[in-house]
N, C-alpha and C positions, 0 to 999 in steps of 0.2 A: 133714810138719807140724813146725814148731819151736815148742817152748814156752820161755818165758823163765823163768829162775830168779831168785830174789832180789827178786821183786815183792812189795811190801807192800800188801795190800788194806785199805782203811778205808772205812766207810760215811760218808755226808755229815756226820753229826753228830760224827764221830770218837769215838763211844761204843763201837763194836765194830770189830774188825779181825782179820786173820789173815795168815799168810805161806804162800801156796800153794807147794808144791814146784815146780810148773810152771804158768805162766800163758799161756793161748792166746787169740789173736784170729783165729778162723777166718774165711775168706771164702766158704766153700762147704759144702754138705751133706756132700760127700765128705771134706772135712777134719775135720768133726765126727765122722764115722764112724771115721776113723783115730784120733782122740783117744780115742774110746770103746774101740776095739780095744786101744790101748796101755794104757789104764787097766785093762782086763780082764786083759791079760797080766801087768801088774805088780801086780795086786791093789790098785788105787787107787780112791778115790772121785772123783766129778766134781761140781762145782757150777757152775751157769750163773749169770752175773750181768749185770745191765743197767746202770742208772744208779747202783746202789749207794746208793740213798736210804733204804732200810728202816732204821728206828731200832732194829734188833735184829740178832742174829747169824744170821738166816735164810739169808744168802748166804755165810757164812764156811766155809772149809775149809783144811786143811793139805796136801791132796793136789793134785788138778788143778782149776784154775779156768778156765772158758771165758767170756770177755767177748765179747758178741755185737755190739759196736759197729760192726763192719765189714759185718754183714749187716743193712743198714738201708734197703733200697730200698722204694719204693712199687711194687708189682707190677701192680696193676690198679685202675682207677677205673671202676665201673659206674654211669653217671649215671642210668640208668633206675631201677635198684633203689636208688640212693643208697647204694651200698656201696663200701668200699675194702679191698683186700687188700694187706697189708704184710709185710715180713720182721720176725721177732720182735725184732730189735735196734734198730728205728727208735725214736728218741726222739719222744715226743708233741709236743715243741716244733717239730720239723721237720715232723711230720705235719700239725699245725695250719696251718702256712704253705702246705704242698702242697694241702691240702683247700680252703683259701680261694681258691686259683687256679682250682679247679673249681667254685666257688660252693657248697661243702659245708662242714660242720662236725660235730664230735662234739656230741651233745645235752648232755653233761655231762662235766666234767673235774675232777680234783682240784686242789689248790692249787699243785702243782709239775708242770711239764711236762718237766723234765730227767730223764725216766724212760722206760724202754724198754717198748714195747707188751706184750711177753710178761711182763715183770715186774709191770706195773700190774695185769694180770688175775690173775697168780699169787698176789698177796697180798691181793686183795679191796679195792683202792683205791676210795675213794668220795668223793662231795662231799655236796651237800645238795639237797633237793627231794623232797617226798613223792610226786610223780608219777614220780620218776626212781629207778631202781635203782642199785646199785653199778656201777662202770665195766664189770665183767664181763658185765652184762646187755646191753651193746651189742654183744657178740661173737656173730656168727651162724655162724661156722665157724673151724676152725683145723687146722693139720697138726702132727703130733707125731712126732718121731724117737725111737723107744723104745730101751731099753738094748740090745736085740738088733740094732739097726740097721735095723729095719723102719720105714717111714713110714706113719702112719695119718691118713687124712682123717677129721675129726670135725665133725658138725653136728647140727642138730635131726633130720635124717633118716638120717645115716650114723654108725655107732658111737655111738648116742645116749647110752648110759651113760657111755662114756669122755668124751663131750662135756660132760656135766653135771659130771663130776669135773674135767676139764681147764680149764673156764672159771675155776676157782679151784684151781690145781694145786700151789701151794706149792713148785714147782720139783722135785717128787719123782716125776713120772710119765714124764719124758723131756725132750727139748729141743724147745721150741715154735719151729717154723721159720717158720710164717706165721700171721697172724691176719686174719680178715675182720670189719670193724666195720660195723654199721649206722649210717649218718650221717643228718643232716637238712640241709635247705637252710641256707646260711650265715645267721647272724643277729647282730644287735647287742643288747647288754644295757644296760639302764638300772639303775644301782645307786644305792640310797638307803640311807644309814646314819644312824640317829638315836638319841638317848639314850632310855632308858626305865628301869624298875625291874624287879627279878626278880619281885616279886609281880605286877605288871601283866602281864608276858609269860607267866608260868605260869598265871595265871587266865584269860587269853584266848588260850591256845595254838592252839585250833582256828581262831579268827579269823585269826591270823597265818598259819597254814598255808594257809588258803583265799585270803588276800589276795595272797600272793606265791609265784611258782612255785619260786624258789630261795631259801627263807627260812632264815636261820640267826641265832643270836644269840651274843654274847660276854658271859659273866658275869665280873665282876671280883671274885675271892674277897676275903673280909673286908669286903665292902660289899654294898649293894643294887644297885649300878650295873650296867647292862646296855647294850650297844650292839646295836641291832637292825639287821640287814642284809637288805634286800629286793633281789633281782636279778630283773629281768623283761625278756623280749624287747620290743624297741621298733622302730619304723620309722625313728626319728630316727637318722641316721648321722653325727652330729656328734661326733667323738671329742674333745670339749672337756672339760676338767676344770673344773667350775664353782667349785670351791673347793679348795685355796687358789689365788690368782690366777696367780702366775708360777712358772716352774720353779725359780728360785733359792729362792723362799719354800718351795716344795715340798721341795726338798733340805734346807733348814734344819729343817723340821718332821720330815720322814721320817728323816733321817739324824742331823743334829747333835743333835736332841732325842730322836727315837724310837729311835735306835740307840746313839750314843756316850754320851749322858747316862744313858740307861736302863742300859746295860751297867755304867757306873761305879757307879751307885747300887745296882744288884743286887750288885755285887762288895762294896761297903761292907756291904750287908745280910747278907753271909755272916758278918760279925763281930757284927752287931747285928740278929738275925733279926726283931725286932719292927718294924723299918723297913719290912718288906715290905707291911704293911697300908697304910702311908702312901704308899708308892711306887705301889701299885695305884690308890689314890684320886687321887693327884696326876696320874698319867698319863691316867686317865679324864677328869679335868677338863681337862687340857691338850690331849689329842688326840681325845677321843671325845664331848665334851659338846655339840658343835654338829652340825647336820645337814649332811651332805656328799652331793653328787650327782656322778655320773660316768657318761658314756656311752662305750662302746667296743665293738669287735668282741668276740664272746662269749669267746674264749679269753683275751683280755687282762683281762677282768673276773674270770673264774674263777681265773686264776693270780695268786698274790701271793707276795712274798718271805717265806721263813721266817726270814730275818735271822740269828737266833742259833743256835749249836750248842745242842742241847737234849735232854733226856730227855722222852719222851712216853708216855702210855698213852691208848688210845682203845677203849672198849667200846661195843657196841650192845646196848641193852635194848629190850623191847617198848615201843612208843611211848606206851602208856597209863600207863607207869611214870615218865615224864619228870619230872613235878612232884615226886612222892614222893622219887625218888632224888636230885634236885638239892637239895631242901630238907634231906635227910639229910646230904648232903655239907657243906652250909652250916652245919648244926648241929654237925657233927663238928669243923669248924674253930673255931667259936665256943666249944665246950666244951673245946678243947684249945689254949690260947694258945701253946704251944711249937711247934705244927704250923703251918708257913706254906706258902702256895700262891701261885705266881706267876700273873700274869694272862696271857692270858684262859683261862677254861674255855670251850671252843668247843662249842656245841651245834648239831648238824645232824640232818637227817632223811632217811630213805631208804625206798623202797618194798620190800615183801617180794618174794622171788623163789624159784625152784626149784633154785638151784645148791647142790649138796650141802654144801659147806663155807662157804657164804656166811653171815656173821653175821646177815644179814637173811632166812635161810632160813625161808620160810612165815610171815613176820610183818613188818608195817611197823615200822620201828625208829627209835629215837633214838640217835645217837652222841654220847657225851660225852667230849671230848678234854681231858685235863689235861696240864700242862706244867711242867717245871722247867728254867730256862735254866742255862747253864754260863758265867757271865761270865768272860771271858779264859781259857776252858777249865777253870775251877775247878769241881769238883763241889760241888753244894749238897746238904746232907743232905735226903733225900727219902723215906727208907724208911717212916716213919710215915704220911705222906700217901699214899704209893703203896698200902700195905697197907689203909689205911682205905678208900680209893677202891675197890680191888679187892673188898673185903668187901661194900661197898654194891652194886656192880655184880653180884656173884655172887648176892646175896640176891634181886635183882630179875630173875633169869634172864638175866643178861648174857652176851655172848660177846665175847672180845677180838679186836681187829684183828690179823690174822695178821702184819703187817709190824712191829708194835710190841712192845716188851718186855712180857712178862706172865709170871706164875709158874704157868701151867696145865700139867697133864700129861694123859696119855691118859685117865685116870679122869674128869677134868673134861670132856674133849671127848666122851666116850661119853655123858655126861649131856646135854651141850649140843646135840649134833647127831644127830637121828634117823637121818641117812643116813651117819653116821661108819663103821659096819661095811662099808657098800657101797663107800665110798671106799677103805677099807683093802684090800678084796679086789681092787679094780682096781689099786691100787698094787702089791700083791704079785704080781699076774699080769703087769703090764707091767715090773716091776723086781724079779724074784725074788731077786737077790743084793744088793739095796740099794745099787747103785752111785751113786744120786743122793741118798743120805742124808748128813746131817751131825749135829753135836751137837744143834742146835736141833730137827731133825726126829726124832731118837731120843726126845726128851722127848715129842713129839707121838704117836709110834706105838708106843712100848714102855713 
């Protein structure tokens, strides 16, 4: 096995990076075993990385990095059970296309598909839909290569405890070699986005949750403006975009206005922060104040471009706290004119589950995602906003998204997660020497 030196790893947002001593792209289980042996002999740690999309340093290391991109095959499609088994390195963008050839689809997907199957479940990626869990809940089996070189098959019936830990593994239990997903028959989604107000949405939250299977809303800080988004399965398979009319008009709005103009204005606002309030309102009026409909195959509706390099936080709170927490965040911004918040605050919902480190463990949850863009790569002061938001989330029993930056430590996680000690004992059993740890994970476990 040959590792490359001098490779610089950076996450998608370019907010975190590291320079691994050796960078590997293995093509077989045997090669991964050899890398682990070499790491043991040289007393090095190992980090496995997929698409590198996580907006935190969860995948960073200065020792050995294994990029799984060459282990990306679809191994088996079971049409009867509607299940697919894939290698851990496959990108969901490739899997979506493969599944659709077999008339299948994943029931739910996050906003981005340039992410590896093993990584998506490792960080607890989620989307929205109160009848749907985080993406890890779609996993019915997986195989894990442990630090000692042993391969463990895990499912609801074999190695059950390890399975409940490994469905959200944080990259610290071993190398996930294969993942088996429960699929559904391929489907089309009808998306409707329409303007509303924060008061209306929060007062009728239950109605919205009942009315649409994949309901989310975007709140524009410093205003009452909200864009409500309904996505629901439909029989109509006409992938027409009903508005705007032509692709060039589309480009104009999406890019010339929604990207280049916005980036320029956000950059100016780094010198005049009070502009942010006006920018949020102006772009709501410009891009979100009319009703837009769209029909396409499911994964094309679920996925959308994240556009800007950005800092994000995303915590899950018990669903009954949604209104209270969001109104507190709004009040905090109103009472502190120096604190500015970029749009949108994206509010999504997920079903409770039994996965040990899932932010939705044993409770239906509301995810509240806040964002600060980095126009032209420039950092915008965000510390006040960040800490205020974290304070509100903690107060309401929140749990942070594992892939995103947060300031929690082991003490916090012990309070947040009833099964945290169980996870720790499995981690210590599978990786007694901590070969899969890094700086991020040390804060979690020590």
